[in-house]
C-alpha positions as CSV (number, residue, x, y, z in Angstrom):
1,X,-11.4,-5.4,-13.9
2,X,-12.1,-7.0,-10.5
3,X,-9.7,-7.1,-7.7
4,X,-9.6,-7.2,-3.9
5,X,-6.4,-5.0,-3.0
6,X,-6.9,-2.1,-5.8
7,X,-3.9,-0.6,-3.6
8,X,-1.3,-2.1,-2.2
9,X,1.9,-0.5,-1.8
10,X,1.0,3.0,-2.9
11,X,-1.1,5.5,-4.8
12,X,0.4,4.3,-8.1
13,X,-0.9,0.8,-7.8
14,X,-3.9,2.5,-9.1
15,X,-2.9,4.6,-11.4
16,X,-1.2,1.6,-13.4
17,X,-4.2,-0.3,-13.1
18,X,-6.4,2.8,-15.0
19,X,-4.0,2.8,-17.0
20,X,-5.2,-0.8,-18.8
21,X,-8.3,0.6,-20.2
22,X,-7.0,4.5,-19.9
23,X,-4.6,4.8,-22.2
24,X,-3.8,8.3,-22.5
25,X,-2.9,10.5,-19.1
26,X,-5.6,13.6,-20.5
27,X,-8.7,12.2,-19.5
28,X,-12.4,13.4,-19.2
29,X,-12.8,12.5,-15.8
30,X,-14.5,15.4,-13.6
31,X,-10.6,15.7,-11.7
32,X,-9.1,18.9,-11.8
33,X,-5.9,18.8,-13.0
34,X,-7.6,16.8,-16.2
35,X,-4.1,14.3,-16.3
36,X,-3.9,11.3,-14.6
37,X,-0.3,11.4,-14.5
38,X,-0.6,15.2,-12.7
39,X,-3.4,14.2,-10.8
40,X,-1.5,11.3,-9.0
41,X,1.6,13.5,-8.6
42,X,-1.1,15.4,-6.3
43,X,-2.2,12.6,-4.4
44,X,1.7,11.8,-3.7
45,X,1.8,15.1,-2.0
46,X,-1.1,15.2,-0.3
47,X,-2.5,17.6,-2.6
48,X,-5.1,15.9,-4.1
49,X,-7.6,13.2,-3.3
50,X,-7.3,9.9,-4.4
51,X,-10.7,9.3,-3.5
52,X,-12.2,11.9,-5.6
53,X,-11.3,10.1,-8.5
54,X,-12.0,6.3,-7.4
55,X,-15.6,7.7,-7.3
56,X,-15.8,8.2,-10.8
57,X,-14.5,4.7,-11.8
58,X,-14.3,2.4,-8.7
59,X,-17.3,0.5,-8.1
60,X,-16.3,-0.9,-4.7
61,X,-17.8,-3.5,-2.4
62,X,-17.0,-3.7,1.4
63,X,-19.1,-5.9,3.5
64,X,-20.7,-3.7,5.4
65,X,-22.2,-2.2,1.8
66,X,-23.2,-6.3,0.7
67,X,-24.7,-7.0,3.5
68,X,-26.4,-3.3,4.1
69,X,-27.7,-3.2,0.3
70,X,-27.7,-7.4,-0.4
71,X,-28.1,-8.9,2.9
72,X,-31.1,-10.7,4.5
73,X,-32.0,-10.5,7.9
74,X,-31.0,-14.1,9.0
75,X,-34.6,-14.2,11.5
76,X,-36.8,-12.4,9.4
77,X,-35.2,-13.0,6.0
78,X,-36.2,-9.7,4.9
79,X,-33.7,-7.7,2.5
80,X,-31.8,-5.5,5.9
81,X,-32.4,-2.3,3.5
82,X,-36.4,-3.0,3.8
83,X,-36.7,-4.7,7.5
84,X,-36.5,-1.0,9.4
85,X,-33.9,-2.5,11.5
86,X,-31.0,-0.1,12.7
87,X,-27.8,-0.6,10.8
88,X,-26.1,-0.4,13.7
89,X,-27.6,-3.7,15.6
90,X,-25.6,-5.9,12.8
91,X,-22.2,-4.2,13.0
92,X,-22.6,-4.7,16.6
93,X,-23.8,-8.6,16.4
94,X,-26.8,-7.8,17.9
95,X,-28.8,-8.9,15.1
96,X,-27.1,-10.8,12.1
97,X,-27.7,-10.8,8.2
98,X,-26.5,-13.3,5.3
99,X,-25.7,-12.9,1.7
100,X,-27.1,-15.6,-1.1
101,X,-24.2,-17.1,-2.9
102,X,-25.3,-20.0,-5.1
103,X,-28.1,-20.3,-3.4
104,X,-26.7,-21.0,0.1
105,X,-27.2,-19.0,3.1
106,X,-23.4,-17.3,3.6
107,X,-22.3,-15.0,7.1
108,X,-19.4,-12.9,7.0
109,X,-17.9,-13.8,10.7
110,X,-17.3,-10.7,13.2
111,X,-13.4,-10.0,13.6
112,X,-12.4,-9.5,17.3
113,X,-8.6,-8.2,17.7
114,X,-6.5,-8.4,21.1
115,X,-2.9,-7.4,22.1
116,X,-0.6,-9.7,23.7
117,X,1.8,-7.9,25.9
118,X,4.8,-9.1,26.6
119,X,7.8,-7.7,28.1
120,X,10.9,-7.3,25.6
121,X,13.1,-6.5,28.7
122,X,12.4,-9.8,30.7
123,X,13.1,-11.7,27.1
124,X,16.2,-10.5,26.9
125,X,17.0,-11.0,30.4
126,X,17.3,-7.6,31.4
127,X,19.7,-6.6,28.7
128,X,17.3,-4.8,25.7
129,X,18.4,-1.4,26.3
130,X,22.4,-2.6,26.4
131,X,21.5,-4.6,22.9
132,X,19.5,-1.5,21.4
133,X,22.2,0.7,22.2
134,X,24.6,-1.5,20.1
135,X,22.3,-1.6,17.0
136,X,22.9,2.4,17.0
137,X,20.5,5.0,15.7
138,X,20.6,6.9,11.8
139,X,23.4,8.9,11.1
140,X,23.8,10.8,7.8
141,X,27.8,10.2,7.4
142,X,29.7,7.5,8.9
143,X,31.2,8.7,11.6
144,X,35.0,9.5,12.1
145,X,35.8,8.2,15.6
146,X,34.5,5.0,17.0
147,X,31.7,5.0,19.5
148,X,32.6,2.3,21.5
149,X,29.2,0.8,22.5
150,X,27.7,1.3,18.7
151,X,27.9,-0.7,15.5
152,X,29.7,1.3,13.1
153,X,28.4,-0.4,10.1
154,X,31.4,-0.1,8.2
155,X,31.1,-2.9,6.0
156,X,28.7,-1.3,4.8
157,X,30.0,2.1,4.2
158,X,33.3,1.2,2.5
159,X,33.7,4.4,0.4
160,X,34.0,6.4,3.1
161,X,37.1,5.0,3.5
162,X,38.2,5.6,0.0
163,X,40.9,8.2,-0.3
164,X,39.7,11.4,-1.7
165,X,40.9,11.6,-5.3
166,X,39.2,8.2,-5.8
167,X,36.1,9.0,-4.3
168,X,34.7,10.4,-7.6
169,X,35.8,7.7,-10.1
170,X,34.4,4.4,-11.0
171,X,33.9,1.5,-9.0
172,X,33.8,3.8,-6.2
173,X,30.8,5.9,-7.2
174,X,28.7,3.1,-7.7
175,X,30.1,1.9,-3.6
176,X,29.1,5.6,-2.2
177,X,25.2,5.2,-3.8
178,X,24.8,1.8,-2.8
179,X,26.4,2.3,1.1
180,X,24.4,5.1,2.0
181,X,21.2,2.9,1.7
182,X,23.3,-0.6,3.0
183,X,24.1,0.6,6.3
184,X,20.5,1.8,7.4
185,X,18.8,-1.7,6.1
186,X,20.9,-3.2,8.3
187,X,20.3,-2.1,10.9
188,X,16.2,-1.9,10.4
189,X,16.9,-6.0,10.1
190,X,19.1,-6.0,13.4
191,X,15.8,-4.1,14.7
192,X,13.5,-6.0,13.2
193,X,15.3,-9.4,14.2
194,X,15.5,-8.0,17.7
195,X,11.9,-7.5,18.1
196,X,10.7,-11.0,16.1
197,X,13.2,-13.5,18.2
198,X,15.7,-14.5,20.3
199,X,16.8,-17.1,17.9
200,X,15.9,-15.1,14.8
201,X,18.4,-12.1,16.8
202,X,21.3,-14.7,17.3
203,X,21.1,-16.2,13.7
204,X,21.5,-12.8,12.1
205,X,24.6,-11.6,14.5
206,X,26.0,-15.1,14.2
207,X,26.2,-14.7,10.6
208,X,27.1,-11.1,10.6
209,X,29.8,-12.1,12.6
210,X,30.6,-14.6,10.1
211,X,30.8,-11.6,7.7
212,X,32.8,-9.5,9.3
213,X,35.5,-12.2,10.2
214,X,36.1,-13.1,6.5
215,X,36.3,-10.0,5.8
216,X,38.5,-8.9,7.8
217,X,41.0,-12.0,6.9
218,X,40.5,-10.7,3.2
219,X,41.8,-6.9,4.0
220,X,44.9,-8.9,6.2
221,X,45.5,-10.3,2.6
222,X,45.1,-7.4,0.5
223,X,41.6,-8.3,-0.8
224,X,38.5,-5.4,-0.5
225,X,35.9,-8.1,-0.6
226,X,32.7,-6.1,-1.7
227,X,29.7,-7.2,-4.5
228,X,27.1,-10.0,-4.7
229,X,29.6,-12.8,-5.5
230,X,32.2,-11.6,-2.3
231,X,28.9,-11.3,-0.1
232,X,28.0,-15.2,-1.2
233,X,31.8,-16.3,0.0
234,X,31.8,-14.4,3.0
235,X,28.8,-15.2,4.4
236,X,30.3,-19.1,4.2
237,X,31.8,-20.6,7.8
238,X,35.0,-21.5,7.4
239,X,36.9,-25.1,9.0
240,X,39.9,-24.5,10.1
241,X,42.6,-24.4,7.2
242,X,40.5,-23.3,4.9
243,X,40.9,-19.7,4.9
244,X,43.6,-19.7,2.1
245,X,40.1,-21.4,-0.4
246,X,38.1,-18.9,1.0
247,X,41.0,-16.2,-0.1
248,X,41.7,-17.4,-3.1
249,X,37.7,-17.7,-4.2
250,X,37.4,-14.0,-2.9
251,X,40.5,-12.8,-5.8
252,X,38.6,-14.2,-8.2
253,X,35.2,-11.9,-7.4
254,X,37.1,-9.0,-5.9
255,X,39.5,-8.0,-8.2
256,X,38.3,-4.5,-9.6
257,X,38.6,-2.7,-5.9
258,X,42.3,-2.0,-5.2
259,X,43.1,-1.8,-1.7
260,X,46.0,0.7,-2.2
261,X,42.9,2.9,-3.2
262,X,41.9,2.8,0.4
263,X,42.3,3.7,4.1
264,X,42.9,0.2,4.4
265,X,44.2,0.7,8.6
266,X,41.3,2.9,9.4
267,X,38.9,0.5,7.6
268,X,40.5,-2.9,9.6
269,X,40.2,-0.8,12.7
270,X,36.3,-0.1,12.0
271,X,35.8,-3.6,10.7
272,X,37.6,-5.1,14.1
273,X,35.7,-2.9,16.2
274,X,31.9,-4.2,14.5
275,X,33.8,-7.6,15.2
276,X,34.1,-7.2,18.6
277,X,30.7,-5.5,19.5
278,X,29.1,-8.7,17.7
279,X,30.8,-11.3,19.6
280,X,29.9,-9.2,22.6
281,X,26.1,-9.2,21.2
282,X,26.6,-13.0,20.7
283,X,27.9,-13.7,24.4
284,X,25.1,-11.8,26.4
285,X,21.9,-13.6,23.9
286,X,23.7,-17.1,23.8
287,X,22.8,-18.2,27.1
288,X,19.2,-17.1,26.6
289,X,17.1,-20.0,26.2
290,X,13.5,-20.9,25.1
291,X,12.5,-21.3,28.9
292,X,13.6,-18.4,29.7
293,X,12.3,-16.5,26.4
294,X,9.4,-14.5,27.9
295,X,8.4,-13.4,24.6
296,X,8.1,-17.5,23.6
297,X,6.6,-18.6,26.9
298,X,3.8,-16.1,26.8
299,X,2.8,-17.4,23.4
300,X,2.4,-21.0,24.7
301,X,0.6,-19.4,27.7
302,X,-2.1,-18.2,25.4
303,X,-2.1,-21.0,23.4
304,X,-2.8,-23.4,26.4
305,X,-5.9,-21.0,27.4
306,X,-8.6,-23.3,27.0
307,X,-11.0,-20.7,24.8
308,X,-7.6,-21.3,22.3
309,X,-6.8,-24.2,22.6
310,X,-9.5,-26.1,20.5
311,X,-9.1,-23.5,17.7
312,X,-7.1,-23.6,14.4
313,X,-4.4,-21.2,14.7
314,X,-2.5,-20.0,12.5
315,X,1.1,-18.5,13.6
316,X,2.2,-16.1,11.2
317,X,6.2,-14.6,11.9
318,X,8.2,-12.7,9.2
319,X,11.1,-14.5,9.2
320,X,12.5,-18.1,8.7
321,X,14.1,-18.5,11.9
322,X,11.8,-17.1,14.1
323,X,9.1,-20.0,12.3
324,X,11.6,-22.8,13.0
325,X,12.0,-21.8,16.5
326,X,8.3,-21.9,17.6
327,X,7.8,-25.0,16.0
328,X,10.4,-26.6,17.8
329,X,9.2,-25.2,20.8
330,X,5.4,-26.2,20.3
331,X,6.6,-29.5,18.9
332,X,10.6,-30.4,20.0
333,X,10.2,-33.8,19.3
334,X,8.0,-33.9,16.1
335,X,5.4,-36.3,18.0
336,X,2.5,-33.5,17.4
337,X,1.3,-34.4,14.4
338,X,-1.2,-31.6,14.1
339,X,1.4,-29.2,14.3
340,X,3.3,-28.2,11.1
341,X,5.2,-24.8,10.0
342,X,5.9,-23.5,6.0
343,X,8.3,-21.3,5.0
344,X,10.0,-20.5,1.7
345,X,13.0,-22.7,2.3
346,X,11.3,-25.9,3.7
347,X,10.9,-27.3,0.7
348,X,7.0,-28.5,2.0
349,X,4.1,-28.1,-0.5
350,X,2.4,-25.3,0.1
351,X,-1.1,-26.6,-1.3
352,X,-0.4,-29.8,0.9
353,X,-0.3,-27.6,4.2
354,X,-3.2,-25.8,3.9
355,X,-5.4,-28.7,2.4
356,X,-4.5,-30.3,5.6
357,X,-5.1,-27.5,7.4
358,X,-8.5,-26.8,6.0
359,X,-9.9,-29.8,4.4
360,X,-13.4,-28.2,4.8
361,X,-12.3,-25.0,2.3
362,X,-10.9,-27.6,-0.2
363,X,-13.0,-30.7,-0.2
364,X,-11.0,-32.1,-3.2
365,X,-8.3,-33.1,-1.3
366,X,-7.8,-36.8,0.2
367,X,-6.0,-37.5,3.3
368,X,-2.9,-39.7,2.3
369,X,-2.6,-42.7,4.9
370,X,-0.8,-41.7,7.6
371,X,-1.4,-38.2,7.4
372,X,-3.7,-35.7,9.9
373,X,-5.4,-32.4,10.3
374,X,-2.9,-29.4,11.2
375,X,-4.7,-27.5,14.0
376,X,-1.7,-25.4,14.2
377,X,0.4,-23.9,11.6
378,X,3.3,-21.3,11.6
379,X,4.2,-19.5,8.8
380,X,5.9,-16.6,7.0
381,X,4.3,-14.7,4.7
382,X,4.7,-17.6,2.3
383,X,0.7,-18.3,3.6
384,X,-0.3,-14.5,3.5
385,X,-2.4,-14.0,0.2
386,X,-4.4,-15.9,-2.5
387,X,-5.5,-19.3,-0.7
388,X,-8.7,-20.7,1.0
389,X,-8.2,-21.0,5.0
390,X,-11.4,-20.6,6.3
391,X,-11.2,-23.6,8.4
392,X,-9.5,-21.5,10.9
393,X,-10.7,-18.8,13.4
394,X,-7.3,-17.8,15.3
395,X,-4.5,-15.5,13.4
396,X,-1.6,-14.8,15.7
397,X,0.6,-11.9,14.4
398,X,4.0,-12.6,16.1
399,X,5.9,-9.9,15.0
400,X,4.9,-6.0,15.5
401,X,3.7,-5.1,12.5
402,X,4.5,-1.5,11.0
403,X,2.2,-1.4,8.1
404,X,-1.6,-2.9,8.0
405,X,-0.9,-4.4,4.4
406,X,0.3,-7.6,5.5
407,X,-1.9,-8.2,8.4
408,X,-5.1,-7.1,6.0
409,X,-3.7,-10.2,3.4
410,X,-2.9,-12.8,6.4
411,X,-6.4,-11.8,8.1
412,X,-7.5,-12.9,4.6
413,X,-7.1,-16.3,4.8
414,X,-9.4,-17.2,6.7
415,X,-12.3,-14.5,6.9
416,X,-13.7,-15.2,3.7
417,X,-17.5,-16.2,2.6
418,X,-17.7,-19.9,3.1
419,X,-16.1,-19.2,6.8
420,X,-18.4,-21.4,9.3
421,X,-17.1,-19.2,12.4
422,X,-19.3,-16.5,13.9
423,X,-15.9,-15.1,14.9
424,X,-12.7,-14.8,13.6
425,X,-9.4,-13.5,16.0
426,X,-6.3,-12.0,15.7
427,X,-3.8,-11.6,18.3
428,X,-1.1,-9.1,17.9
429,X,2.2,-9.1,20.1
430,X,3.7,-5.8,21.6
431,X,6.3,-5.5,23.1
432,X,7.0,-3.5,26.5
433,X,9.8,-2.6,28.4
434,X,9.7,-3.2,32.6
435,X,9.3,1.0,32.9
436,X,6.3,0.8,31.1
437,X,3.8,-1.9,33.2
438,X,2.0,0.3,34.4
439,X,1.2,2.6,31.4
440,X,-1.8,2.2,29.6
441,X,-1.8,0.5,25.7
442,X,-1.8,4.5,24.0
443,X,1.4,5.1,25.5
444,X,3.1,2.0,25.3
445,X,2.1,2.4,21.4
446,X,3.7,5.9,21.3
447,X,6.4,4.6,22.9
448,X,6.8,1.8,20.8
449,X,6.6,4.1,17.5
450,X,8.6,6.4,18.6
451,X,11.8,3.8,19.2
452,X,10.7,2.9,15.7
453,X,11.3,6.5,14.7
454,X,14.7,6.5,16.9
455,X,16.1,3.8,15.2
456,X,15.4,4.3,11.5
457,X,14.9,8.1,11.3
458,X,15.3,8.9,7.8
459,X,16.3,5.5,6.3
460,X,12.6,4.7,6.4
461,X,11.9,6.5,3.0
462,X,14.6,3.3,1.2
463,X,12.2,1.1,3.1
464,X,9.8,-0.7,0.9
465,X,6.2,0.9,1.0
466,X,4.6,-1.7,2.7
467,X,7.8,-2.2,5.2
468,X,7.4,1.4,6.2
469,X,5.6,3.1,9.3
470,X,1.8,3.7,9.7
471,X,1.3,4.9,12.9
472,X,-2.5,5.6,12.4
473,X,-2.8,1.9,11.4
474,X,-0.6,0.9,14.2
475,X,-3.2,2.7,16.6
476,X,-5.8,1.1,15.0
477,X,-4.8,-2.6,15.0
478,X,-3.4,-2.5,19.1
479,X,-5.4,-0.3,20.4
480,X,-8.7,-1.7,19.2
481,X,-10.4,2.0,19.0
482,X,-13.5,0.9,17.7
483,X,-15.6,-2.4,19.2
484,X,-15.5,-3.9,15.5
485,X,-12.2,-2.6,14.0
486,X,-12.8,-3.5,9.9
487,X,-9.1,-3.6,8.6
488,X,-9.5,-2.0,4.7
489,X,-6.4,-0.7,2.7
490,X,-8.8,2.5,2.6
491,X,-9.5,3.8,6.0
492,X,-13.3,3.2,5.8
493,X,-15.1,4.3,8.6
494,X,-18.9,4.9,9.3
495,X,-18.8,8.3,9.8
496,X,-18.4,8.7,6.4
497,X,-20.7,8.0,3.2
498,X,-19.3,6.0,0.3
499,X,-20.7,7.4,-3.1
500,X,-21.9,4.0,-4.1
501,X,-23.9,4.1,-0.8
502,X,-25.3,7.1,-2.2
503,X,-26.1,5.2,-5.3
504,X,-27.5,2.2,-3.7
505,X,-30.0,4.7,-2.1
506,X,-31.4,6.5,-5.0
507,X,-31.6,2.7,-6.5
508,X,-33.6,1.7,-3.9
509,X,-36.0,5.3,-3.8
510,X,-36.4,4.1,-7.7
511,X,-37.2,0.7,-7.4
512,X,-39.7,1.7,-4.1
513,X,-41.0,5.1,-4.6
514,X,-40.8,5.9,-8.9
515,X,-43.1,8.8,-8.6
516,X,-40.5,10.5,-5.7
517,X,-37.4,9.8,-7.1
518,X,-39.2,11.5,-10.7
519,X,-40.1,14.6,-8.9
520,X,-36.3,14.9,-7.9
521,X,-34.9,13.9,-11.3
522,X,-37.1,16.9,-12.4
523,X,-36.3,19.6,-9.8
524,X,-34.0,23.1,-11.6
525,X,-30.6,24.2,-10.7
526,X,-30.3,26.5,-7.6
527,X,-32.5,24.7,-5.2
528,X,-32.0,25.0,-1.5
529,X,-32.6,23.9,2.1
530,X,-31.2,24.2,5.5
531,X,-31.5,22.3,8.2
532,X,-30.3,22.0,11.9
533,X,-27.1,20.2,12.4
534,X,-24.2,20.0,15.3
535,X,-21.6,21.3,12.5
536,X,-22.6,24.7,11.4
537,X,-21.7,25.9,7.6
538,X,-22.9,25.5,4.1
539,X,-22.9,22.7,1.9
540,X,-22.7,23.3,-2.3
541,X,-22.9,21.3,-4.9
542,X,-21.4,22.8,-8.0
543,X,-21.5,21.4,-11.8
544,X,-20.3,22.5,-15.0
545,X,-21.6,21.4,-18.5
546,X,-21.5,22.3,-21.9
547,X,-25.6,21.8,-22.8
548,X,-24.5,21.9,-26.3
549,X,-22.0,19.0,-25.7
550,X,-24.0,16.0,-24.2
551,X,-21.6,13.6,-24.8
552,X,-19.4,14.7,-22.7
553,X,-19.8,14.3,-18.6
554,X,-20.2,17.3,-16.5
555,X,-17.6,18.5,-14.0
556,X,-18.9,18.0,-10.4
557,X,-17.6,19.3,-7.4
558,X,-19.0,19.3,-3.6
559,X,-18.0,22.0,-1.2
560,X,-18.1,21.9,2.5
561,X,-18.4,25.8,3.7
562,X,-17.6,27.6,7.5
563,X,-19.0,30.0,8.9
564,X,-16.4,32.3,8.3
565,X,-17.1,31.1,4.0
566,X,-14.2,29.5,3.9
567,X,-13.8,25.8,2.2
568,X,-13.1,23.4,5.0
569,X,-13.6,20.2,2.9
570,X,-14.2,18.6,-0.3
571,X,-14.2,14.8,0.4
572,X,-17.1,13.8,-1.1
573,X,-17.3,10.8,1.5
574,X,-17.2,13.6,4.0
575,X,-19.8,16.0,2.9
576,X,-22.2,13.2,2.1
577,X,-22.0,11.4,5.2
578,X,-22.8,15.2,7.1
579,X,-25.5,15.8,4.8
580,X,-27.4,12.3,4.9
581,X,-30.7,12.7,6.7
582,X,-34.1,11.1,7.0
583,X,-36.8,11.9,5.4
584,X,-38.8,13.5,8.6
585,X,-35.8,15.8,9.2
586,X,-37.1,18.7,9.8
587,X,-36.1,22.0,7.9
588,X,-34.9,25.3,9.1
589,X,-34.8,28.8,8.3
590,X,-31.8,29.8,5.7
591,X,-29.3,31.4,7.5
592,X,-28.3,35.4,7.1
593,X,-25.5,35.9,4.2
594,X,-26.3,32.5,2.7
595,X,-26.9,33.4,-1.1
596,X,-23.6,36.1,-0.7
597,X,-21.6,32.4,0.9
598,X,-23.3,30.6,-2.4
599,X,-22.5,32.9,-5.0
600,X,-18.8,33.1,-3.8
601,X,-18.6,29.4,-4.0
602,X,-19.7,29.4,-7.4
603,X,-17.6,32.5,-8.4
604,X,-15.0,30.1,-7.0
605,X,-15.7,26.9,-9.1
606,X,-16.2,28.8,-12.3
607,X,-12.4,29.8,-11.8
608,X,-11.2,26.2,-11.4
609,X,-13.3,25.7,-14.3
610,X,-11.6,27.7,-16.5
611,X,-8.2,26.7,-15.3
612,X,-9.7,23.2,-16.0
613,X,-10.2,23.7,-19.3
614,X,-6.9,25.8,-20.0
615,X,-4.8,22.6,-18.7
616,X,-6.6,21.0,-20.9
617,X,-6.1,22.8,-23.9
618,X,-2.5,23.8,-22.8
619,X,-1.9,19.5,-23.0
620,X,-2.9,19.9,-26.2
621,X,0.3,21.5,-27.1
622,X,2.6,19.6,-30.3
623,X,5.2,17.2,-29.5
624,X,8.8,17.1,-31.1
625,X,7.8,14.2,-33.0
626,X,4.7,15.8,-34.0
627,X,5.7,19.2,-35.2
628,X,8.6,16.8,-37.1
629,X,5.9,15.1,-39.1
630,X,3.6,18.6,-39.3
631,X,6.7,19.7,-41.1
632,X,7.3,17.3,-43.6
633,X,3.6,16.4,-44.6
634,X,3.6,20.1,-45.4
635,X,6.7,20.2,-47.6
636,X,4.8,16.8,-49.5
637,X,1.9,18.5,-50.0
638,X,3.5,21.4,-52.2
639,X,5.3,18.9,-54.2
640,X,2.6,17.3,-54.6
641,X,0.4,17.7,-57.8
642,X,-2.4,15.1,-57.9
643,X,-5.8,16.6,-55.9
644,X,-6.4,13.0,-54.3
645,X,-2.8,12.7,-52.8
646,X,-3.2,16.4,-51.6
647,X,-6.1,15.8,-50.0
648,X,-5.0,12.8,-48.0
649,X,-1.5,14.5,-46.8
650,X,-4.3,17.4,-46.0
651,X,-5.9,15.0,-43.8
652,X,-3.5,13.2,-41.9
653,X,-1.6,16.5,-41.5
654,X,-4.7,17.6,-39.1
655,X,-5.1,14.2,-37.5
656,X,-1.4,14.4,-36.7
657,X,-2.1,17.4,-34.7
658,X,-4.4,16.4,-32.2
659,X,-4.0,14.9,-28.8
660,X,-2.5,11.3,-29.8
661,X,-2.4,7.9,-27.8
662,X,1.1,7.1,-26.5
663,X,1.4,4.3,-28.4
664,X,1.0,6.6,-31.1
665,X,3.5,9.3,-30.1
666,X,5.9,6.2,-29.8
667,X,5.8,5.5,-33.7
668,X,5.9,9.4,-34.5
669,X,9.3,9.4,-32.2
670,X,10.8,6.1,-33.8
671,X,9.7,7.9,-37.5
672,X,11.6,11.1,-36.3
673,X,14.5,9.3,-34.9
674,X,15.2,7.2,-38.1
675,X,14.2,11.0,-40.3
676,X,11.9,9.0,-42.6
677,X,10.4,11.6,-45.3
678,X,8.7,12.3,-48.3
679,X,6.6,9.4,-49.8
680,X,7.9,6.8,-47.3
681,X,6.9,9.0,-44.7
682,X,3.5,9.3,-46.5
683,X,2.9,5.5,-46.8
684,X,3.8,5.0,-42.6
685,X,1.7,8.1,-41.4
686,X,-1.5,6.2,-43.3
687,X,-0.6,3.2,-41.9
688,X,-0.5,4.7,-38.8
689,X,-3.8,6.2,-39.4
690,X,-5.7,3.4,-40.0
691,X,-4.2,0.9,-37.6
692,X,-5.3,3.7,-34.4
693,X,-8.5,4.9,-35.6
694,X,-7.7,8.5,-35.7
695,X,-10.3,9.5,-37.6
696,X,-12.0,8.8,-34.4
697,X,-9.3,10.8,-32.1
698,X,-9.8,13.4,-34.9
699,X,-13.3,13.9,-34.4
700,X,-13.6,13.7,-31.1
701,X,-11.0,16.3,-30.1
702,X,-12.2,18.5,-33.1
703,X,-15.4,19.0,-31.0
704,X,-14.0,19.0,-27.9
705,X,-11.7,22.0,-29.0
706,X,-15.5,23.6,-28.8
707,X,-16.4,22.6,-25.3
708,X,-17.3,25.5,-23.3
709,X,-18.9,24.2,-19.7
710,X,-20.9,26.4,-17.9
711,X,-21.0,26.5,-14.3
712,X,-24.2,26.4,-11.8
713,X,-25.2,25.7,-8.7
714,X,-27.2,22.0,-8.4
715,X,-28.2,22.6,-5.1
716,X,-27.2,24.2,-1.7
717,X,-27.8,23.3,2.1
718,X,-27.2,25.5,5.2
719,X,-26.4,23.7,8.3
720,X,-27.6,25.5,11.2
């Protein structure tokens, strides 16, 4: 399976991809525990490292790996790996390298990130802190007493206003479950739109005001308008005299909630409170004109800079309102044919706009009469993935990023093989408030992150995974911690060494120096060495295998031990990066107590192997359906006189006691649920046995039970 983004939201994305070709959770992969589902639960908790699993199933090719092992020097046309040049020269741009694609030289553009700081305080005319206080803070429960300058979000916590004797009954229990999440989601929505643009914030507040005003009208008429249909009606603005029509429609869709089951007086008071705050917010932001919008004006200033003006620009925002606002202010009279905008409800052809923006990357497109090439395209994430737009060389992210997944997908539109650009740029807007102007970028970032924590609090758990805050990624993106930040879903860094890198080095060794490669492969277990290192400790490579079962993959593990003999890492990439050295690196004398440390590691590894084997055998316990099949088959065996059928029953009995695939277990569950017995059961089981090739599973697992791995030290090295 080929994929550009194996991990999108969580580690479970990879689990489900593995299940496409590894149907059963029990695995021969050298992981502990030897059960995929249990291992991924450990990854989720932080007890297991996803990379340790991926190293056995994923052939990963980052651009660095492609250039290093398959690239050619642009001047000498030698393979990079054979050129003798320092690879860092290719990373910094001092030297250039290309790869051959379809016989053509293709270069990867270099990425450069820039953070554009603007004053959100000035954007909101000095009202930022006041407006933010209206949005409020996360609260576990609905406040009993209203806070004068903070939204109560009562509309989204209706269960709190249900009288006590009705709270634990339907339909009000559903209101409780929904309400606990809704309050947080609405507050996060307000906060993110608040940062996105004055326009998006105004539009959201206006919509919420309309909803709350209509809700109040409904309450006065004795209706509690809750549910999806009611929400649609509440969102509609009604002309004077149309309130009766609204109430009639609300009455039809909100009949399951009885207003007498609510503390209506208190609810009305809270809704009225929020109506007044929304009105006050609108009164404060309504006068802010585009020319006073510091964020918008900052964008326009950057777009007018000579080094940016000539570039093809993609401007991304999360919200349609912001996209329309930017477009209107960059092309207020519609006269500029090289600027356009697209969002999900725009009704525009995505393919047509993409082709007009990137005609070189989409050469089959024929311009229609009157059509012009687009140089500035404003978009929501409707254009974030799966499109060829590599004519572009600048992406501007107008909103603050909490998580890098979307940003990586956006970069992928222009950062592609086939781009003729030497450098592509990513500009990211970062808000600051007035008192921060003399602070460094790191401190401003720290303040923004803390502000997000203060605003969303525990409500972060209800957000979609790719919307949740990723502090480490935010620092990498906005503060440009490395000269060339290579965004990745796997947090790659050159200080580590991928297992695939090590494999490529061995492949190169075998090709260039076959005698040396052959000598190394014939070395006996237990070989040891030592060398000087900036970090003291011991590296130990352990392996457990059964010499009588070469068909079963050995279980291998790397350990990094500190001077006190404690395991400090089992991370393959980190350890390989630490022990990597040149052929000319001199050896050193083995440190004191070296053998004792290595043998202690071997003992620990042997215990782990023993535990792992016990886990495997434990997982072979019979399910309830298997026990049912066993009981019924043995009953049938006792009633059968024909020897041939007895032999078949015995075969099926043994086959269905093995660890079975999930699909087979599902069929057995159905047989048990329907109480299938006797000859009918026998016929069903024969069919299942043949359809699922259970004879292969039976033979394999019969052998597996005899599998007895022996722990050994492959090699070790002292770092002194």
